[in-house]
C-alpha positions in Angstrom: 14.4 -47.9 40.7 14.1 -44.1 40.6 13.4 -44.2 36.8 10.1 -46.1 37.4 8.7 -43.5 39.9 6.9 -41.4 37.3 5.2 -44.4 35.9 3.7 -45.3 39.2 2.7 -41.8 40.5 1.0 -40.4 37.4 -1.9 -43.0 37.3 -2.5 -42.2 41.0 -2.7 -38.5 40.2 -5.1 -39.2 37.3 -7.2 -41.4 39.6 -7.4 -38.8 42.3 -8.5 -36.1 39.8 -11.1 -38.5 38.4 -12.4 -39.1 41.9 -12.7 -35.3 42.4 -14.7 -34.9 39.2 -17.0 -37.8 40.1 -17.7 -36.1 43.4 -18.4 -32.7 41.7 -20.7 -34.2 39.2 -22.5 -36.2 42.0 -22.8 -32.9 44.0 -24.4 -31.3 40.9 -26.9 -34.2 40.6 -27.9 -33.9 44.3 -28.4 -30.1 43.9 -30.3 -30.6 40.6 -32.6 -33.1 42.3 -32.9 -31.1 45.6 -36.7 -30.8 45.2 -37.4 -31.5 48.8 -35.5 -28.4 49.9 -36.5 -26.1 47.1 -40.2 -27.0 46.9 -40.8 -27.3 50.7 -42.7 -24.1 51.0 -44.8 -24.8 47.9 -45.7 -28.2 49.2 -46.6 -27.0 52.7 -48.7 -24.1 51.5 -50.3 -25.6 48.4 -49.7 -29.3 48.3 -51.0 -29.9 51.8 -53.3 -26.8 52.1 -51.8 -25.4 55.3 -51.3 -21.9 53.8 -48.5 -19.4 53.6 -48.1 -18.8 57.3 -47.4 -22.5 57.8 -45.0 -22.4 54.9 -43.1 -19.6 56.6 -42.9 -21.6 59.8 -41.6 -24.6 57.8 -38.9 -22.4 56.2 -37.9 -21.1 59.6 -37.6 -24.7 60.9 -35.7 -25.7 57.8 -33.2 -22.8 58.3 -32.6 -23.7 61.9 -31.9 -27.3 60.9 -29.6 -26.1 58.1 -27.4 -24.1 60.5 -27.1 -27.0 63.0 -26.7 -29.6 60.2 -23.5 -28.0 58.8 -21.7 -28.3 62.1 -22.7 -31.9 62.5 -21.7 -32.8 58.9 -18.3 -31.2 59.4 -17.7 -33.0 62.6 -18.7 -36.3 61.1 -16.4 -35.8 58.1 -13.4 -35.1 60.3 -14.2 -37.9 62.8 -15.4 -40.7 60.6 -13.7 -39.9 57.2 -15.2 -38.7 54.0 -16.6 -42.0 52.7 -18.4 -43.0 55.9 -19.7 -39.5 56.4 -21.0 -39.2 52.9 -22.7 -42.6 53.0 -24.4 -41.9 56.4 -25.5 -38.3 55.5 -26.9 -39.2 52.1 -28.9 -42.1 53.5 -30.3 -39.7 56.2 -31.1 -37.2 53.4 -33.0 -39.9 51.5 -35.0 -40.8 54.6 -35.9 -37.2 55.2 -37.1 -36.8 51.6 -39.2 -39.9 51.8 -40.7 -38.7 55.1 -41.8 -35.5 53.4 -43.6 -37.6 50.7 -45.6 -39.3 53.4 -46.5 -36.9 56.2 -49.3 -34.3 55.9 -50.0 -32.9 59.4 -48.4 -29.5 60.2 -46.4 -30.7 63.3 -45.0 -33.6 61.3 -44.2 -31.4 58.4 -42.3 -29.0 60.7 -40.3 -31.9 62.2 -39.5 -33.1 58.7 -38.5 -29.6 57.7 -35.9 -29.6 60.6 -34.6 -32.9 59.3 -34.4 -31.6 55.8 -32.4 -28.6 57.0 -30.0 -30.9 58.9 -29.2 -32.7 55.7 -29.2 -29.7 53.4 -25.7 -29.3 51.9 -24.6 -32.2 54.1 -22.3 -33.5 51.4 -20.3 -30.3 51.0 -17.8 -30.7 54.0 -17.0 -34.3 52.9 -16.5 -33.4 49.2 -14.4 -30.4 50.1 -12.2 -32.6 52.3 -11.8 -35.2 49.6 -10.8 -32.4 47.1 -8.1 -31.1 49.5 -6.8 -34.6 50.1 -6.7 -35.6 46.4 -5.2 -32.6 44.7 -1.6 -31.5 45.7 -1.4 -28.0 44.3 -3.0 -24.8 45.7 -4.4 -23.7 42.4 -5.7 -27.2 41.6 -7.6 -27.3 44.9 -8.9 -23.8 44.3 -10.2 -24.6 40.8 -11.9 -27.8 42.1 -13.5 -25.9 45.1 -14.7 -23.2 42.7 -16.2 -25.8 40.3 -17.9 -27.3 43.3 -19.6 -24.0 44.0 -20.4 -23.7 40.2 -22.0 -27.1 40.2 -24.3 -26.0 43.1 -25.4 -22.9 41.2 -26.2 -24.9 38.0 -27.9 -27.6 40.1 -30.2 -25.0 41.7 -31.2 -23.6 38.3 -31.9 -27.1 36.9 -33.9 -28.0 40.1 -36.2 -25.1 39.6 -37.0 -25.9 36.0 -37.2 -29.6 36.3 -39.1 -29.5 39.6 -41.7 -27.1 38.3 -42.4 -29.4 35.3 -42.6 -32.6 37.4 -44.8 -31.0 40.1 -47.2 -29.7 37.5 -47.6 -33.0 35.7 -47.0 -35.6 38.4 -47.5 -33.8 41.8 -45.1 -32.9 44.6 -44.6 -36.4 46.0 -42.8 -37.7 42.9 -40.3 -34.9 43.4 -39.4 -36.1 46.9 -39.1 -39.7 45.8 -36.7 -38.7 43.0 -34.7 -36.6 45.5 -34.4 -39.6 47.8 -33.3 -41.9 45.0 -30.6 -39.5 43.9 -29.3 -39.2 47.5 -29.1 -43.0 47.7 -27.2 -43.2 44.4 -24.7 -40.6 45.7 -24.2 -42.8 48.8 -23.4 -45.8 46.6 -21.1 -43.7 44.4 -19.2 -42.4 47.5 -18.8 -45.9 48.9 -17.4 -47.2 45.6 -15.3 -44.1 44.8 -13.7 -43.0 48.1 -11.2 -44.9 50.2 -12.0 -45.7 53.8 -10.5 -43.7 56.6 -7.1 -45.0 57.6 -7.2 -46.9 60.9 -4.3 -44.8 62.3 -3.5 -41.2 61.3 -0.9 -38.7 62.4 -3.3 -35.7 62.0 -4.2 -34.2 65.4 -7.8 -34.1 66.4 -9.2 -30.6 65.9 -12.3 -29.3 67.7 -14.7 -26.6 66.8 -13.4 -24.5 69.6 -9.9 -24.6 67.9 -11.4 -24.0 64.5 -13.4 -20.9 65.7 -10.3 -19.6 67.4 -8.9 -18.9 63.9 -9.3 -15.2 63.4 -9.1 -15.4 59.6 -12.0 -17.9 59.7 -14.1 -15.6 61.8 -13.6 -12.6 59.5 -14.2 -14.6 56.3 -17.4 -16.0 57.9 -18.6 -12.5 58.4 -17.8 -11.6 54.8 -19.6 -14.8 53.7 -22.8 -14.0 55.6 -23.0 -10.5 54.3 -22.2 -11.4 50.7 -24.6 -14.4 50.6 -27.4 -12.2 51.9 -27.1 -10.4 48.5 -26.6 -13.7 46.6 -29.7 -15.2 48.2 -31.6 -12.2 46.9 -31.9 -14.0 43.6 -34.4 -16.5 45.2 -35.8 -14.4 48.0 -35.9 -10.7 46.9 -36.7 -11.1 43.2 -40.0 -13.0 43.7 -41.2 -10.4 46.2 -40.4 -7.5 43.9 -41.9 -9.2 40.9 -45.1 -9.9 42.9 -45.4 -6.3 43.9 -45.1 -5.4 40.2 -47.9 -7.8 39.3 -45.6 -9.8 37.0 -46.3 -13.4 36.2 -44.2 -16.4 37.5 -42.7 -16.7 34.0 -40.8 -13.5 34.7 -38.9 -15.2 37.5 -38.2 -18.1 35.2 -36.7 -15.7 32.7 -34.5 -14.2 35.4 -33.3 -17.7 36.5 -32.6 -18.6 32.8 -30.5 -15.4 32.4 -28.6 -16.2 35.6 -27.9 -19.8 34.5 -26.8 -18.8 31.0 -24.4 -16.2 32.5 -23.0 -18.8 34.9 -22.4 -21.3 32.0 -20.9 -18.6 29.8 -18.7 -16.7 32.3 -17.4 -19.4 34.6 -14.7 -20.8 32.3 -13.1 -17.5 31.3 -13.3 -16.0 34.7 -11.8 -19.1 36.2 -8.9 -18.9 33.8 -8.5 -15.2 34.6 -8.6 -15.5 38.4 -6.9 -18.9 38.9 -4.9 -19.6 35.8 -3.5 -23.0 34.8 -0.4 -23.1 37.1 0.1 -24.6 40.5 -0.6 -21.3 42.4 -3.5 -18.9 42.1 -2.9 -15.6 40.3 -4.4 -13.1 42.8 -4.7 -12.9 46.6 -8.0 -14.1 47.8 -9.0 -10.9 49.7 -9.2 -8.5 46.6 -11.1 -11.2 44.7 -13.5 -11.7 47.6 -14.1 -7.9 48.0 -14.7 -7.6 44.3 -17.3 -10.4 44.4 -19.1 -8.8 47.4 -19.2 -5.5 45.6 -20.7 -7.0 42.4 -23.2 -9.0 44.4 -24.3 -5.9 46.2 -24.5 -4.0 42.9 -26.6 -6.6 41.2 -29.2 -7.1 43.9 -29.4 -3.3 44.5 -30.1 -2.8 40.7 -32.8 -5.5 41.0 -34.5 -3.5 43.8 -35.4 -0.7 41.3 -36.5 -2.8 38.4 -40.1 -3.1 37.2 -39.8 -5.1 33.9 -38.9 -8.7 33.0 -35.8 -7.6 31.0 -34.6 -5.4 33.9 -34.9 -8.3 36.4 -33.1 -10.6 33.9 -30.2 -8.2 33.6 -29.9 -7.8 37.3 -29.8 -11.6 37.7 -27.1 -11.8 35.2 -25.1 -9.0 36.9 -24.9 -11.2 40.0 -23.0 -13.9 38.3 -19.5 -12.4 38.2 -19.9 -11.7 41.9 -20.9 -15.3 42.5 -17.8 -16.6 40.6 -15.4 -14.2 42.4 -16.9 -15.3 45.7 -16.6 -19.0 45.0 -13.0 -18.7 43.8 -12.0 -16.7 46.9 -13.8 -19.1 49.3 -12.4 -22.1 47.4 -8.9 -20.6 47.7 -9.3 -20.1 51.5 -10.7 -23.7 52.1 -7.9 -25.2 50.0 -5.1 -23.4 52.0 -6.4 -22.5 55.4 -7.8 -25.8 56.8 -5.2 -27.9 58.7 -5.1 -31.6 58.1 -8.1 -33.3 59.7 -10.1 -30.1 59.9 -11.2 -29.4 56.3 -14.7 -30.7 57.1 -15.2 -28.3 60.0 -13.8 -25.3 58.1 -16.1 -26.0 55.2 -19.0 -26.5 57.6 -18.4 -23.1 59.1 -18.4 -21.4 55.7 -21.5 -23.4 54.6 -23.1 -22.5 57.9 -22.6 -18.8 57.0 -24.6 -19.5 53.9 -27.4 -21.0 56.0 -27.4 -17.9 58.3 -27.6 -15.7 55.2 -30.8 -17.4 54.2 -32.6 -16.2 57.3 -32.4 -12.3 57.1 -34.2 -12.2 53.7 -37.3 -13.5 55.4 -37.7 -10.0 56.8 -37.2 -8.3 53.5 -41.0 -8.6 52.9 -41.5 -6.4 56.0 -38.9 -3.9 54.8 -40.7 -3.8 51.4 -44.0 -3.1 53.1 -42.6 -0.5 55.6 -40.2 1.5 53.4 -40.7 0.3 49.8 -37.9 -0.5 47.4 -35.5 2.2 48.7 -35.4 0.6 52.1 -34.8 -2.9 50.6 -32.0 -1.4 48.5 -30.4 0.3 51.5 -30.5 -3.0 53.5 -28.9 -5.0 50.7 -26.3 -2.4 49.7 -25.4 -2.0 53.4 -24.9 -5.8 53.6 -22.5 -5.7 50.7 -20.6 -2.7 52.1 -20.2 -4.5 55.4 -18.8 -7.5 53.6 -16.3 -5.2 51.8 -15.3 -3.5 55.0 -14.7 -6.8 56.7 -12.2 -7.7 54.0 -9.7 -5.2 55.5 -9.3 -6.9 58.9 -9.4 -10.2 57.0 -6.4 -9.1 55.0 -4.6 -8.0 58.1 -5.3 -11.3 59.8 -4.0 -13.2 56.8 -0.8 -11.2 56.9 -0.4 -11.8 60.6 -1.5 -15.5 60.5 -0.8 -16.7 56.9 -2.3 -19.9 55.7 0.5 -22.4 55.7 -1.3 -25.6 55.9 -0.9 -26.5 52.3 2.3 -28.2 52.9 0.6 -30.7 55.1 -1.0 -32.4 52.1 1.8 -32.3 49.6 
């Protein structure tokens, strides 16, 4: 009987890995079609004629919803299971996108903006939990989590280019309808691909109070917020700097193209360097995370002193190795730290850090007006330095409370 075991287990492993890739590709599609989120400010200011002040209010409402939505998505994933959570959240995302295509009054737009924020990145906790459940090895989970972050970066770049074309030729509302359809397709894919949650499970119920009691999670969340403030500079700081230089919108498009090309070119070799092909990762996550934070700070600080299209494009490309190091380190943490039944909440906290990081750049315009580019550079460099400094207590916490939850999934 034992001689037949490999024949029955290998197809299951291949099926699990195929499920992971289906989810990663579906996540890329959702990000690439995330027009409702990326073009919200343009639609409020220009499409409905409410102006830039109203657009700023909509972005603030969106950011608040995003922070709250991650906690809800993580709790739903751990409580209902990955399949049910993904189906419910993607249907809600589709409804929010369709609502944006219909409403025009400012109060209604602000309400929809909150709903869009609630569903932004709603799929991430469930997909991360599915990855951790499907792949047995630490390095395999880390690679998959890093590819998930990579798919998000590529999707954002595709969204900007495709959305600009569609909006110019067909108007904003078609963007939101397409966004809704892609969300519904993802819901169908999740229902057909993922297994339902077992009716009985031995995994203990984990609350957010217990999750936030993890010192390592608190420190890595601080690092994530500070690092992502720099990473968000690509979409928040660069347009402001380019506008102050009087450069056309095509300059920003060139910078995004440079960033995307660098992502596509550098991700495979850096993944092989940092993770390797074995069952364990090559390097501890803290040095990789600190290196990523330093590169992100360097890239966005360089951008603060540029005045030409080529200079901004180079700065956007410099950010990419930092983004990759960050995604590998965060992926390694999620794949090893979260106990059984809590992956959704752990991923939600990290994604919530990204949401928080989207709020401080809203004040960078004030810094640019008050102190010019040097003040902007000091703010961004200080954020990166704080992220690097927080890596020291993070390393101490990991030594004191090592991540030993990997055995629970083997």
